[in-house]
C-alpha positions as CSV (number, residue, x, y, z in Angstrom):
1,M,30.6,4.1,3.9
2,R,29.7,7.0,1.7
3,I,26.2,7.3,0.4
4,T,24.2,9.9,-1.7
5,A,21.2,11.3,0.0
6,A,18.5,14.2,-0.3
7,V,19.1,16.5,2.8
8,T,16.4,18.7,4.3
9,E,18.5,21.5,5.8
10,R,15.9,23.7,7.3
11,V,12.1,24.4,6.9
12,G,11.2,25.8,3.5
13,A,14.5,24.8,1.9
14,P,14.7,22.6,-1.2
15,F,16.1,19.0,-0.9
16,K,19.9,19.2,-1.4
17,I,21.7,16.1,-2.9
18,E,24.7,15.4,-0.8
19,T,27.4,12.9,-0.1
20,L,27.0,11.7,3.7
21,E,28.8,9.2,5.8
22,L,26.7,6.2,7.0
23,E,28.0,4.2,9.9
24,P,27.6,0.3,10.0
25,P,24.6,-1.3,11.6
26,R,24.8,-1.8,15.3
27,A,23.1,-4.6,17.3
28,G,19.7,-5.3,15.9
29,E,20.2,-3.1,12.9
30,V,20.4,-3.7,9.3
31,L,21.9,-2.0,6.2
32,V,19.7,-1.8,3.3
33,R,20.4,-0.8,-0.3
34,I,17.3,1.4,-1.3
35,A,15.5,0.4,-4.4
36,A,12.5,2.8,-4.5
37,A,10.9,5.4,-2.3
38,G,7.4,7.0,-2.5
39,V,6.9,10.8,-3.0
40,C,4.5,11.4,0.0
41,H,2.8,14.4,1.6
42,S,4.0,13.2,5.2
43,D,7.7,14.2,4.1
44,L,6.4,17.5,2.6
45,H,4.8,18.3,6.0
46,V,8.2,18.4,7.4
47,V,9.7,20.5,4.8
48,K,6.8,22.9,5.1
49,G,7.1,23.1,8.9
50,H,3.7,21.5,9.6
51,T,5.4,18.7,11.3
52,A,8.2,19.3,13.7
53,E,11.3,17.1,13.3
54,P,14.9,17.7,14.1
55,L,16.9,19.1,11.2
56,P,19.0,18.6,9.1
57,T,17.6,15.3,8.2
58,V,17.1,12.7,5.5
59,L,13.5,12.3,5.0
60,G,11.7,9.3,3.2
61,H,9.6,6.8,5.1
62,E,7.9,4.8,2.1
63,G,10.3,2.5,0.6
64,S,11.8,-0.7,-0.3
65,G,15.3,-2.3,-0.8
66,V,17.6,-5.3,-0.4
67,V,19.5,-6.2,2.7
68,E,23.2,-5.6,2.4
69,A,24.7,-6.2,5.8
70,L,23.4,-7.4,9.2
71,G,24.3,-6.0,12.7
72,P,25.0,-8.4,15.6
73,G,21.9,-10.6,16.7
74,V,19.8,-10.0,13.6
75,S,17.9,-13.1,12.7
76,S,14.7,-12.3,10.8
77,V,16.2,-11.1,7.5
78,K,19.4,-12.2,5.5
79,E,21.7,-10.6,3.1
80,G,20.4,-10.3,-0.4
81,Q,16.9,-10.5,0.9
82,P,14.3,-8.0,-0.8
83,V,12.3,-6.0,2.0
84,A,9.5,-3.5,2.3
85,L,10.2,-0.6,4.9
86,A,7.7,-0.2,7.8
87,W,7.9,3.2,9.5
88,A,5.7,2.0,12.6
89,R,8.1,-0.6,14.1
90,G,6.4,-1.4,17.4
91,C,8.6,-2.6,20.4
92,G,6.8,-5.9,20.5
93,A,6.6,-5.7,24.3
94,C,4.2,-3.1,25.4
95,V,0.5,-3.4,26.0
96,L,-0.4,-1.8,22.6
97,C,1.9,-4.1,20.8
98,S,0.7,-7.1,22.8
99,R,-2.9,-6.5,21.8
100,G,-2.0,-6.2,18.1
101,Q,-1.6,-2.4,17.7
102,P,2.1,-1.8,17.0
103,Y,1.2,1.2,14.8
104,L,0.2,2.9,18.2
105,C,3.4,1.9,20.0
106,Q,5.0,5.0,21.8
107,E,8.4,3.3,22.1
108,G,8.9,3.7,18.3
109,I,8.8,7.3,18.4
110,T,12.5,8.3,18.7
111,G,12.8,11.9,17.6
112,G,15.4,11.8,14.8
113,V,17.7,9.0,16.2
114,L,17.5,5.2,16.0
115,P,16.1,3.1,18.8
116,A,19.6,2.0,19.9
117,G,20.5,5.5,20.5
118,G,22.1,8.3,18.2
119,S,22.2,8.8,14.4
120,R,24.2,6.7,11.9
121,L,24.4,9.7,9.6
122,R,27.1,12.2,9.4
123,R,28.2,15.3,7.2
124,G,31.8,15.7,8.3
125,K,31.5,16.0,12.2
126,E,27.9,17.2,11.8
127,T,25.1,14.9,12.9
128,I,22.3,14.3,10.3
129,F,19.1,13.0,11.8
130,H,16.9,10.0,10.7
131,Y,13.2,10.5,9.8
132,G,10.8,7.8,11.3
133,G,13.7,5.5,11.7
134,V,13.8,5.0,7.8
135,S,15.4,7.9,5.9
136,C,15.0,6.2,2.5
137,F,15.7,9.3,0.5
138,A,19.2,7.9,0.1
139,T,21.0,5.2,-1.8
140,H,21.4,3.2,1.5
141,A,19.9,3.3,5.1
142,V,20.7,1.7,8.4
143,M,17.4,0.8,10.4
144,P,16.1,-1.5,13.1
145,E,15.6,-5.0,12.1
146,S,12.0,-4.7,13.3
147,M,11.1,-2.1,10.6
148,L,11.9,-4.6,7.7
149,V,9.3,-6.9,6.2
150,P,10.7,-9.5,3.9
151,V,8.9,-9.9,0.5
152,P,8.9,-12.7,-1.9
153,A,11.8,-13.1,-4.4
154,G,10.8,-11.5,-7.6
155,T,8.5,-8.9,-5.9
156,D,8.2,-5.4,-7.8
157,L,10.0,-3.3,-5.4
158,E,8.4,-0.1,-6.8
159,V,5.0,-1.7,-5.7
160,A,6.6,-2.9,-2.3
161,A,7.7,0.7,-1.7
162,L,4.2,1.8,-1.8
163,V,3.0,-1.0,0.4
164,G,5.3,0.5,3.0
165,C,2.9,3.3,3.5
166,A,0.2,4.6,1.0
167,V,-1.3,1.3,0.1
168,T,-1.3,-0.1,3.7
169,T,-2.6,3.3,5.1
170,G,-5.4,3.3,2.5
171,V,-6.4,-0.2,2.0
172,G,-5.9,-0.8,5.8
173,A,-8.3,2.1,6.6
174,V,-11.0,0.1,4.7
175,I,-10.5,-3.4,5.9
176,N,-8.9,-3.0,9.3
177,T,-10.1,0.4,10.7
178,A,-13.6,0.8,9.2
179,R,-14.2,-2.9,8.1
180,V,-16.4,-1.9,5.5
181,P,-19.0,-4.5,4.5
182,P,-20.2,-5.5,1.0
183,G,-22.7,-3.1,-0.5
184,A,-22.0,-0.2,1.8
185,S,-21.8,3.3,0.4
186,A,-18.7,5.3,0.8
187,A,-17.0,8.6,-0.1
188,V,-13.4,9.5,-0.2
189,I,-12.1,12.9,0.1
190,G,-8.7,13.5,-1.4
191,C,-7.6,11.3,-4.3
192,G,-3.8,11.2,-4.0
193,G,-1.7,7.9,-3.4
194,V,-3.5,7.1,-0.2
195,G,-7.0,8.2,-1.5
196,L,-6.5,6.0,-4.6
197,S,-5.4,3.1,-2.3
198,I,-8.7,3.6,-0.2
199,L,-10.7,3.6,-3.4
200,Q,-9.0,0.3,-4.6
201,G,-9.8,-1.2,-1.1
202,L,-13.4,-0.1,-1.3
203,R,-13.7,-1.8,-4.7
204,M,-12.0,-5.0,-3.4
205,V,-14.4,-5.5,-0.5
206,G,-17.5,-4.9,-2.7
207,A,-18.6,-1.4,-1.6
208,G,-21.7,-0.2,-3.4
209,R,-21.7,3.5,-4.4
210,I,-18.3,4.9,-4.0
211,V,-18.0,8.7,-4.5
212,A,-14.7,10.5,-5.0
213,V,-14.1,14.0,-4.0
214,D,-11.1,16.1,-5.2
215,L,-10.0,19.1,-7.1
216,G,-9.6,18.9,-10.8
217,A,-10.4,16.4,-13.6
218,A,-7.1,14.5,-13.6
219,K,-7.4,13.2,-10.1
220,L,-10.9,12.4,-10.4
221,E,-10.2,10.6,-13.7
222,A,-7.5,8.5,-11.7
223,A,-10.2,8.0,-9.0
224,R,-12.6,6.5,-11.4
225,A,-9.9,4.2,-12.7
226,A,-9.2,3.1,-9.0
227,G,-12.9,2.1,-8.3
228,A,-15.0,5.3,-7.8
229,T,-18.5,5.1,-9.3
230,D,-19.1,8.9,-9.0
231,A,-16.7,11.8,-9.0
232,I,-17.3,15.3,-7.6
233,D,-15.0,18.3,-8.3
234,A,-14.9,20.2,-5.0
235,S,-13.7,23.2,-6.9
236,S,-17.0,24.0,-8.3
237,G,-20.1,23.9,-5.9
238,D,-21.0,22.5,-2.6
239,A,-19.2,19.1,-2.3
240,V,-21.1,18.1,0.7
241,A,-24.5,18.7,-0.9
242,A,-23.3,16.7,-3.9
243,V,-22.3,13.8,-1.8
244,L,-25.6,13.7,0.1
245,E,-27.5,13.8,-3.1
246,R,-25.5,11.1,-4.7
247,T,-25.9,8.8,-1.5
248,S,-29.4,9.6,-0.6
249,G,-28.7,11.5,2.4
250,G,-25.1,10.5,3.3
251,A,-22.5,7.8,2.9
252,D,-22.0,4.9,5.3
253,Y,-18.3,5.5,5.4
254,V,-16.5,8.7,4.6
255,F,-12.8,8.7,4.3
256,E,-10.8,11.8,4.7
257,A,-7.3,11.6,3.1
258,V,-6.2,15.1,3.2
259,G,-5.4,16.0,6.9
260,S,-7.2,19.4,7.0
261,P,-9.7,20.3,9.7
262,A,-11.9,21.8,6.9
263,T,-12.1,18.5,5.1
264,V,-12.7,16.5,8.3
265,R,-15.7,18.8,8.9
266,Q,-16.9,18.0,5.4
267,A,-16.5,14.3,6.0
268,V,-18.7,14.4,9.1
269,A,-21.2,16.3,7.3
270,M,-21.3,13.8,4.5
271,T,-21.8,10.8,6.9
272,A,-25.0,8.8,6.8
273,V,-27.1,8.4,10.2
274,G,-25.3,5.5,11.8
275,G,-22.2,5.9,9.6
276,A,-18.6,6.6,10.2
277,A,-16.1,9.3,9.1
278,I,-12.6,7.9,9.0
279,V,-9.6,10.5,9.4
280,V,-6.8,9.1,7.4
281,G,-4.9,12.2,6.3
282,V,-2.0,13.4,8.4
283,P,-3.0,16.8,10.1
284,P,-0.6,19.6,10.8
285,D,0.7,19.8,14.3
286,E,-1.6,21.4,16.8
287,S,-4.6,21.3,14.5
288,R,-8.0,21.8,16.0
289,L,-11.4,20.5,14.9
290,D,-14.8,22.3,15.5
291,I,-17.8,20.0,14.6
292,S,-21.3,19.7,15.8
293,L,-21.8,17.3,18.8
294,D,-25.4,17.4,18.0
295,H,-25.0,16.2,14.5
296,L,-22.9,13.3,15.7
297,W,-25.2,12.4,18.8
298,R,-28.5,12.5,17.1
299,G,-27.3,10.4,14.2
300,E,-25.1,8.2,16.2
301,R,-22.4,9.0,13.7
302,R,-18.9,8.0,14.6
303,V,-15.5,9.6,14.0
304,L,-12.6,7.1,13.6
305,C,-8.9,7.8,13.2
306,S,-6.8,5.6,11.2
307,I,-3.0,5.5,11.6
308,Y,-1.0,3.5,9.2
309,G,-4.3,1.6,8.3
310,S,-4.4,0.2,11.8
311,S,-2.0,-2.4,10.3
312,R,0.4,-5.0,11.5
313,P,3.1,-4.7,8.8
314,R,4.4,-8.2,9.2
315,V,1.0,-9.5,8.6
316,D,-0.6,-6.9,6.2
317,F,2.3,-6.2,3.9
318,P,2.5,-10.0,2.6
319,R,-1.3,-10.0,2.6
320,L,-1.6,-6.9,0.4
321,L,1.1,-8.2,-2.0
322,A,-0.7,-11.5,-2.2
323,L,-3.9,-9.6,-3.1
324,N,-2.1,-7.6,-5.8
325,A,-0.7,-10.9,-7.2
326,A,-4.2,-12.3,-7.3
327,G,-5.4,-9.4,-9.2
328,R,-7.7,-8.2,-6.6
329,L,-5.6,-5.0,-6.2
330,D,-3.8,-3.2,-9.0
331,L,-1.1,-1.5,-7.1
332,R,1.1,-0.9,-10.0
333,S,-1.5,1.4,-11.5
334,L,-1.0,3.7,-8.7
335,I,2.5,4.7,-10.0
336,A,2.2,7.6,-12.4
337,R,5.6,9.2,-12.3
338,R,9.2,8.0,-11.7
339,Y,12.2,10.1,-10.9
340,P,15.9,9.6,-10.2
341,L,17.0,10.9,-6.6
342,E,18.6,13.9,-8.1
343,R,15.0,15.1,-9.4
344,I,13.4,15.0,-6.0
345,N,12.5,18.7,-5.9
346,E,10.8,18.3,-9.3
347,A,8.9,15.2,-7.8
348,Y,7.7,17.4,-4.9
349,A,6.8,20.3,-7.2
350,D,4.5,17.8,-9.2
351,L,3.1,16.6,-5.9
352,E,2.2,20.1,-4.8
353,A,0.8,21.0,-8.2
354,G,-1.8,18.3,-7.8
355,A,-0.4,15.7,-10.3
356,P,-2.6,12.5,-10.1
357,G,-1.2,9.2,-8.9
358,R,1.9,8.4,-6.9
359,G,5.4,9.5,-7.7
360,V,8.2,7.2,-7.1
361,L,12.0,8.0,-6.7
362,I,14.1,5.1,-8.3
363,L,17.3,4.3,-6.5
364,G,18.1,0.8,-7.6
365,E,16.9,-2.4,-9.2
366,S,13.1,-2.4,-9.0
367,R,12.7,-6.2,-9.1
368,R,14.5,-9.0,-7.1
């Protein structure tokens, strides 16, 4: 079938809207009509060359849609069912999956092709690669059954798209990775879509003082709306000193949602004795970190890394949507801008310019 997709041709090139050929789903695969896709920094890392991926490719890993067709053997979803897309699929059979860590499964890393082998995307005779097995910057996608999480009928699919990455990554870092207890102090460095989700998670679990750190008033205003009790503009003054002052010597939990060695060092420096710094942001390939081992050891400080919020998508996606429905999370408030697929370059220009909140590409009906 013919689909419309945003193609990343080479590092540094803008997205190009093209018509591609999409092959039917094979055994264990599903054809999904994409409804919404989040505008995330992880895709930008590929465009900038900070993360190596086979090119040309169709990016997009945070999305939602409706099942249109099933390949042979598919049993967990049905045609017409709304789904959220999970980029960490897990094989279900390895030691990591068996102990409840599908987000660490190495079998799910396929390098631009689908687990069953090859790509389903073509431009004439040329192969176009998949990204993370999802490739949702397109009107349709073929992906493994294991990457689809059914959501209730009537679910807001714009919200479900964000649950596919930003919300699960951010809230999951709070409740799964760090397991922040009520009353604990916290700081969050970087208040984009993931950082705002972390803030909502901290508010939900009853954290005490919650300090947001970012550049500029607009993002900090959004951070306050998401749950921050304090806001520090890192563009003026010493952000570490400001956090230490606001938290009486350091925060119990410091979440880094940027993915930069410099901000990870700041996070460790902001951490209280006995506390933990949680690295949530995606670092560029081959990043290196230089921190004081003495500072860690003498204060028994911990550095934790959180991939995909340490989540089990088939457990956590429904739980997050239920928390949203109950009013304990306010996920729709994360969406600040909406774009058609044809304006994807504008969407990423806004992201790079530091626009607050999450941008979402709208490709179909947003509620099913």
